[in-house]
N, CA, C and O of each residue as an XYZ file, in Angstrom:
428
protein
N     -12.570     56.031     25.459
C     -12.277     55.001     24.506
C     -12.845     53.668     24.990
O     -12.707     53.311     26.160
N     -13.487     52.935     24.075
C     -14.102     51.659     24.415
C     -13.049     50.544     24.340
O     -12.160     50.575     23.489
N     -13.162     49.568     25.237
C     -12.267     48.406     25.185
C     -12.989     47.254     24.505
O     -14.218     47.191     24.516
N     -12.213     46.330     23.905
C     -12.798     45.189     23.198
C     -12.237     45.085     21.796
O     -11.348     45.835     21.396
N     -12.780     44.141     21.071
C     -12.303     43.882     19.711
C     -13.278     44.466     18.699
O     -14.485     44.523     18.939
N     -12.748     44.892     17.587
C     -13.612     45.376     16.514
C     -14.107     44.182     15.705
O     -13.580     43.075     15.812
N     -15.115     44.428     14.908
C     -15.685     43.380     14.059
C     -14.637     42.851     13.089
O     -14.597     41.644     12.851
N     -13.809     43.682     12.534
C     -12.778     43.284     11.589
C     -11.734     42.388     12.257
O     -11.280     41.418     11.651
N     -11.353     42.695     13.479
C     -10.380     41.868     14.201
C     -10.937     40.469     14.467
O     -10.201     39.485     14.383
N     -12.205     40.374     14.779
C     -12.837     39.072     15.007
C     -12.889     38.277     13.708
O     -12.627     37.074     13.705
N     -13.227     38.947     12.597
C     -13.263     38.250     11.309
C     -11.883     37.733     10.915
O     -11.772     36.617     10.408
N     -10.842     38.510     11.132
C      -9.477     38.072     10.802
C      -9.085     36.883     11.674
O      -8.475     35.936     11.176
N      -9.415     36.910     12.948
C      -9.105     35.794     13.838
C      -9.823     34.520     13.401
O      -9.235     33.439     13.423
N     -11.096     34.641     13.002
C     -11.845     33.479     12.517
C     -11.263     32.946     11.211
O     -11.209     31.735     11.001
N     -10.830     33.841     10.341
C     -10.221     33.423      9.077
C      -8.930     32.649      9.325
O      -8.695     31.617      8.697
N      -8.104     33.138     10.225
C      -6.853     32.447     10.547
C      -7.140     31.080     11.173
O      -6.486     30.094     10.833
N      -8.109     31.018     12.082
C      -8.476     29.741     12.703
C      -8.993     28.760     11.658
O      -8.681     27.572     11.726
N      -9.777     29.236     10.692
C     -10.276     28.372      9.625
C      -9.161     27.842      8.742
O      -9.182     26.672      8.361
N      -8.192     28.674      8.413
C      -7.047     28.231      7.612
C      -6.226     27.171      8.336
O      -5.815     26.183      7.728
N      -5.989     27.364      9.613
C      -5.234     26.387     10.402
C      -5.989     25.063     10.469
O      -5.392     23.995     10.327
N      -7.303     25.134     10.684
C      -8.108     23.908     10.734
C      -8.073     23.188      9.392
O      -7.983     21.961      9.361
N      -8.141     23.919      8.285
C      -8.082     23.299      6.962
C      -6.759     22.602      6.705
O      -6.735     21.500      6.158
N      -5.666     23.230      7.092
C      -4.342     22.614      6.911
C      -4.226     21.354      7.765
O      -3.706     20.342      7.295
N      -4.696     21.398      8.998
C      -4.624     20.229      9.870
C      -5.488     19.080      9.361
O      -5.071     17.924      9.434
N      -6.673     19.368      8.851
C      -7.531     18.315      8.304
C      -6.903     17.674      7.074
O      -6.980     16.458      6.900
N      -6.284     18.479      6.225
C      -5.617     17.933      5.038
C      -4.451     17.032      5.438
O      -4.292     15.943      4.885
N      -3.642     17.471      6.384
C      -2.507     16.668      6.843
C      -2.983     15.359      7.462
O      -2.349     14.319      7.279
N      -4.091     15.403      8.192
C      -4.646     14.196      8.790
C      -5.108     13.224      7.704
O      -4.898     12.018      7.833
N      -5.725     13.722      6.648
C      -6.157     12.864      5.540
C      -4.996     12.222      4.811
O      -5.060     11.048      4.448
N      -3.938     12.979      4.596
C      -2.743     12.428      3.944
C      -2.140     11.330      4.805
O      -1.752     10.284      4.286
N      -2.056     11.548      6.092
C      -1.496     10.537      6.996
C      -2.367      9.278      7.026
O      -1.837      8.169      7.086
N      -3.682      9.432      6.985
C      -4.576      8.273      6.986
C      -4.415      7.463      5.704
O      -4.408      6.233      5.754
N      -4.284      8.133      4.551
C      -4.072      7.411      3.291
C      -2.737      6.672      3.294
O      -2.655      5.539      2.818
N      -1.699      7.299      3.822
C      -0.389      6.651      3.892
C      -0.431      5.430      4.814
O       0.174      4.402      4.513
N      -1.140      5.544      5.924
C      -1.270      4.420      6.850
C      -2.025      3.265      6.186
O      -1.646      2.104      6.346
N      -3.083      3.574      5.448
C      -3.862      2.535      4.761
C      -3.014      1.843      3.700
O      -3.060      0.620      3.566
N      -2.239      2.622      2.944
C      -1.373      2.033      1.918
C      -0.314      1.125      2.556
O      -0.021      0.053      2.027
N       0.253      1.544      3.675
C       1.243      0.718      4.368
C       0.616     -0.582      4.862
O       1.246     -1.637      4.794
N      -0.619     -0.515      5.359
C      -1.314     -1.729      5.798
C      -1.547     -2.684      4.628
O      -1.358     -3.893      4.763
N      -1.960     -2.136      3.471
C      -2.193     -2.982      2.306
C      -0.895     -3.614      1.807
O      -0.882     -4.785      1.427
N       0.180     -2.857      1.805
C       1.465     -3.421      1.391
C       1.935     -4.506      2.353
O       2.537     -5.493      1.929
N       1.664     -4.333      3.641
C       2.019     -5.361      4.612
C       1.211     -6.632      4.371
O       1.752     -7.734      4.450
N      -0.079     -6.486      4.077
C      -0.904     -7.649      3.754
C      -0.390     -8.347      2.489
O      -0.354     -9.575      2.419
N       0.002     -7.555      1.500
C       0.524     -8.121      0.258
C       1.823     -8.869      0.516
O       2.043     -9.945     -0.041
N       2.680     -8.310      1.353
C       3.947     -8.974      1.673
C       3.700    -10.319      2.357
O       4.352    -11.311      2.033
N       2.771    -10.349      3.290
C       2.454    -11.607      3.968
C       1.859    -12.631      3.004
O       2.184    -13.816      3.078
N       0.994    -12.182      2.105
C       0.416    -13.092      1.116
C       1.494    -13.625      0.178
O       1.459    -14.796     -0.201
N       2.447    -12.782     -0.199
C       3.551    -13.233     -1.047
C       4.410    -14.258     -0.333
O       4.842    -15.231     -0.951
N       4.667    -14.066      0.938
C       5.453    -15.040      1.686
C       4.754    -16.398      1.715
O       5.394    -17.438      1.560
N       3.441    -16.379      1.915
C       2.678    -17.637      1.928
C       2.685    -18.293      0.551
O       2.864    -19.506      0.441
N       2.493    -17.500     -0.494
C       2.472    -18.050     -1.849
C       3.846    -18.593     -2.231
O       3.939    -19.642     -2.869
N       4.915    -17.890     -1.849
C       6.264    -18.369     -2.149
C       6.545    -19.683     -1.426
O       7.185    -20.576     -1.980
N       6.071    -19.799     -0.203
C       6.234    -21.063      0.531
C       5.462    -22.178     -0.162
O       5.949    -23.306     -0.238
N       4.265    -21.884     -0.667
C       3.486    -22.883     -1.403
C       4.234    -23.360     -2.643
O       4.254    -24.554     -2.940
N       4.851    -22.420     -3.371
C       5.601    -22.799     -4.576
C       6.784    -23.683     -4.207
O       7.048    -24.687     -4.870
N       7.494    -23.308     -3.148
C       8.647    -24.108     -2.720
C       8.237    -25.511     -2.297
O       8.992    -26.466     -2.481
N       7.032    -25.636     -1.726
C       6.540    -26.948     -1.290
C       5.827    -27.706     -2.395
O       5.433    -28.857     -2.207
N       5.658    -27.071     -3.547
C       4.984    -27.729     -4.662
C       3.473    -27.698     -4.566
O       2.796    -28.476     -5.238
N       2.936    -26.822     -3.750
C       1.484    -26.717     -3.591
C       0.932    -25.711     -4.595
O       1.667    -24.836     -5.053
N      -0.341    -25.819     -4.945
C      -0.913    -24.825     -5.862
C      -1.025    -23.458     -5.196
O      -1.304    -23.353     -4.002
N      -0.806    -22.427     -5.981
C      -0.917    -21.060     -5.472
C      -2.379    -20.651     -5.541
O      -3.017    -20.765     -6.587
N      -2.908    -20.172     -4.410
C      -4.320    -19.808     -4.340
C      -4.469    -18.364     -3.879
O      -3.573    -17.793     -3.258
N      -5.622    -17.793     -4.200
C      -5.937    -16.463     -3.684
C      -6.089    -16.548     -2.169
O      -6.505    -17.573     -1.628
N      -5.749    -15.466     -1.506
C      -5.853    -15.427     -0.053
C      -6.842    -14.343      0.344
O      -7.330    -13.582     -0.491
N      -7.123    -14.292      1.633
C      -8.010    -13.236      2.131
C      -7.363    -11.863      1.964
O      -8.055    -10.847      1.902
N      -6.031    -11.840      1.891
C      -5.324    -10.564      1.757
C      -5.402    -10.011      0.345
O      -5.183     -8.817      0.141
N      -5.706    -10.842     -0.623
C      -5.777    -10.326     -1.984
C      -5.689    -11.407     -3.039
O      -5.612    -12.598     -2.737
N      -5.702    -10.961     -4.290
C      -5.661    -11.870     -5.424
C      -4.206    -12.155     -5.780
O      -3.407    -11.236     -5.957
N      -3.871    -13.448     -5.884
C      -2.515    -13.858     -6.215
C      -2.528    -14.410     -7.634
O      -3.316    -15.300     -7.954
N      -1.660    -13.884     -8.474
C      -1.516    -14.428     -9.819
C      -0.077    -14.863    -10.002
O       0.835    -14.270     -9.425
N       0.129    -15.903    -10.809
C       1.488    -16.394    -11.002
C       1.744    -16.612    -12.482
O       0.819    -16.825    -13.266
N       3.014    -16.557    -12.849
C       3.425    -16.787    -14.223
C       4.805    -17.416    -14.190
O       5.617    -17.109    -13.317
N       5.069    -18.305    -15.155
C       6.381    -18.922    -15.252
C       7.298    -18.045    -16.090
O       6.880    -17.480    -17.101
N       8.543    -17.936    -15.663
C       9.532    -17.122    -16.352
C      10.806    -17.952    -16.475
O      11.252    -18.565    -15.505
N      11.388    -17.968    -17.673
C      12.647    -18.690    -17.874
C      13.780    -17.694    -18.025
O      13.648    -16.686    -18.720
N      14.900    -17.984    -17.366
C      16.103    -17.178    -17.544
C      17.262    -18.107    -17.840
O      17.253    -19.272    -17.442
N      18.246    -17.597    -18.529
C      19.420    -18.407    -18.840
C      20.617    -17.857    -18.085
O      20.898    -16.659    -18.117
N      21.304    -18.741    -17.417
C      22.498    -18.387    -16.664
C      23.633    -19.267    -17.165
O      23.782    -20.407    -16.724
N      24.431    -18.741    -18.086
C      25.493    -19.555    -18.679
C      24.898    -20.652    -19.525
O      24.244    -20.378    -20.531
N      25.117    -21.895    -19.131
C      24.561    -23.029    -19.876
C      23.281    -23.554    -19.250
O      22.646    -24.450    -19.805
N      22.893    -23.012    -18.107
C      21.701    -23.495    -17.397
C      20.493    -22.625    -17.711
O      20.589    -21.399    -17.776
N      19.370    -23.272    -17.902
C      18.108    -22.560    -18.028
C      17.364    -22.716    -16.705
O      17.077    -23.831    -16.271
N      17.059    -21.605    -16.080
C      16.384    -21.630    -14.783
C      14.910    -21.299    -14.967
O      14.557    -20.426    -15.761
N      14.065    -21.986    -14.243
C      12.628    -21.737    -14.289
C      12.219    -21.036    -12.999
O      12.463    -21.530    -11.898
N      11.597    -19.885    -13.159
C      11.162    -19.078    -12.028
C       9.648    -18.982    -12.054
O       9.024    -19.121    -13.106
N       9.069    -18.748    -10.903
C       7.644    -18.485    -10.787
C       7.503    -17.074    -10.253
O       7.935    -16.775     -9.140
N       6.891    -16.200    -11.059
C       6.666    -14.827    -10.607
C       5.293    -14.758     -9.963
O       4.293    -15.169    -10.553
N       5.257    -14.238     -8.754
C       4.006    -14.120     -8.005
C       3.674    -12.641     -7.846
O       4.507    -11.855     -7.394
N       2.462    -12.271     -8.217
C       1.965    -10.910     -8.050
C       0.782    -10.943     -7.102
O      -0.091    -11.802     -7.217
N       0.756    -10.022     -6.178
C      -0.366     -9.922     -5.244
C      -0.978     -8.535     -5.370
O      -0.285     -7.521     -5.285
N      -2.279     -8.511     -5.574
C      -3.033     -7.262     -5.578
C      -3.986     -7.317     -4.393
O      -4.986     -8.034     -4.445
N      -3.697     -6.573     -3.318
C      -4.560     -6.627     -2.140
C      -5.966     -6.115     -2.432
O      -6.167     -5.241     -3.275
N      -6.921     -6.677     -1.720
C      -8.308     -6.247     -1.857
C      -8.483     -4.966     -1.052
O      -8.477     -5.001      0.179
N      -8.636     -3.854     -1.726
C      -8.834     -2.591     -1.031
C      -8.277     -1.435     -1.824
O      -7.712     -1.615     -2.903
N      -8.439     -0.277     -1.290
C      -7.930      0.934     -1.926
C      -6.913      1.567     -1.013
O      -7.066      1.454      0.204
N      -5.907      2.211     -1.500
C      -5.564      2.446     -2.892
C      -4.978      1.179     -3.509
O      -4.409      0.352     -2.797
N      -5.109      1.019     -4.825
C      -4.577     -0.199     -5.435
C      -3.052     -0.221     -5.363
O      -2.385      0.706     -5.822
N      -2.518     -1.277     -4.789
C      -1.078     -1.470     -4.718
C      -0.777     -2.860     -5.262
O      -1.665     -3.711     -5.324
N       0.454     -3.089     -5.649
C       0.833     -4.384     -6.177
C       2.216     -4.733     -5.642
O       3.087     -3.869     -5.545
N       2.413     -5.987     -5.300
C       3.706     -6.468     -4.843
C       4.051     -7.721     -5.628
O       3.163     -8.506     -5.963
N       5.331     -7.919     -5.925
C       5.766     -9.056     -6.725
C       7.004     -9.681     -6.121
O       7.775     -9.025     -5.420
N       7.184    -10.973     -6.406
C       8.382    -11.694     -6.000
C       8.609    -12.824     -7.008
O       7.655    -13.348     -7.582
N       9.866    -13.195     -7.219
C      10.199    -14.330     -8.079
C      10.761    -15.444     -7.190
O      11.598    -15.201     -6.320
N      10.281    -16.667     -7.428
C      10.707    -17.835     -6.659
C      11.230    -18.858     -7.644
O      10.576    -19.142     -8.648
N      12.406    -19.419     -7.373
C      12.976    -20.419     -8.280
C      12.240    -21.739     -8.095
O      12.088    -22.233     -6.978
N      11.788    -22.298     -9.213
C      11.099    -23.576     -9.167
C      12.131    -24.705     -9.205
O      13.211    -24.563     -9.778
N      11.775    -25.806     -8.593
C      12.692    -26.955     -8.553
C      12.699    -27.711     -9.850
O      13.415    -28.703     -9.982
């Protein structure tokens, strides 16, 4: 009797190794996309903090290196008081497209 592996056993081993490699590559891609999205959301959060500080200080809201900042005025009524809010939206420059928003009370 000869010792060693048959051709079929080698093919099955290669098939299993290929499947494992495919699953690992897919998981790595998913993790990279999640990391990129988290980085973009962090940039958006920082840009929103800067824009909110500008609104509180009465400065004009400008686009930042982290992304495009857009603002809109919103009025709400609380009892007899009408409050004026500034809604700030940040769309970071990059993919995947994410958006972050915050409302800041205007003086």
